[in-house]
N, C-alpha and C positions, 0 to 999 in steps of 0.2 A: 720375139715371141718364141717360146719353147714348144717343142713337139712332144706329144705324150704317147704317140704310137711307136711300136718297135719297128725300126726300119729294116732289120734283118729278116723279119717275117715276110716282108714284101719283095724280097730278092728272088729273082728267077734263078734257074739252075745254071745258066750261062754266067750270070753275075757272080754267083758263088764260086764257080770254077775259076773265073778271072781273079777273084780275090785270093783264092788258094794259090794260084800261080804267082801272083804278086808277092804274097808272103813268103813263098818258097824262094823266089829270086832274092828277096831281101835277106833271107837266112843264108843263102849261098854267098852273098856279098859279105855278110858278117863273118862267116867261116873262113872265107878267103883272106879277109883282112887279119884275122887272128893267126892264120898260118903264115902270113907275111910279117909277123912280129909287130903288128900295130899295137900300141898300148891299150890295155883293157882296164879302164877305170870303172868305178861303181855304176855310172850312168850307162855305159855300154853293156856291162854285165846284166843290168836289169832290163835293158832293151832286148838283149838276146833271149833272156828268160821269158819276157812278155811275148816276143815273136814266136817262140817255140810253143808256148801255151795257146796262143790264138790260132796258130796253124793246126795244132792238134785238135782243138775244138771245132774248127771249120771242117777238117777232114772227117772227124767223127760224125758231125751233123750231115755232111754230104753223103756218107756211106749209109747212115740209118735212114735218111730221107729219100734215098734214091730208089725208085721203083722200076727203073728201066734196066734192060739187059746190058750187062757189062762184060767185056772180055776178061774173064777172071784171071787167066794166067798173066796177061800183061799188067792188069791192075795190081795183082799181088806182088809182082816183082817191083813195080814202081813204088808201091806203098812201103814195101820192106826197105827200099833204099832211102825213102824219105824219112822213115822212122829211125833208121840208122844215123842219118844226118842230124835229126833232132836230138838223139841221144848224145852224139858227139858235141853238138852245140850246147846242150844243157850241162854237159860235164865240164867244158871249159868255162862256162859262165859261172859255175859253182866252184871254180878253182880246183877241180879235181885233176889228177894227173892223167893225161891222155897218151903219154908215151908208151904205156904198157899195152894199149889196145891197138 
């Protein structure tokens, strides 16, 4: 039997944060394997692109839906580093040169 409701709409704030951290850990593993010269086939490149896109969507949804007080300085530094990691991962998944950066 298929479900017709949107399961992401029923997620709590903690579940969304856990999902963001899991995607971030997956992206870190993918980047570390690239830096250790593991082969990057078409499937791995598309997996990196999909992970970057889903992580970006989750972070954007978390920031816009968050009504609680956040420590802005710590959050900004963390998000800048995550965005930099996403840019690097997107560039090597698109076969762009990363040696210049």
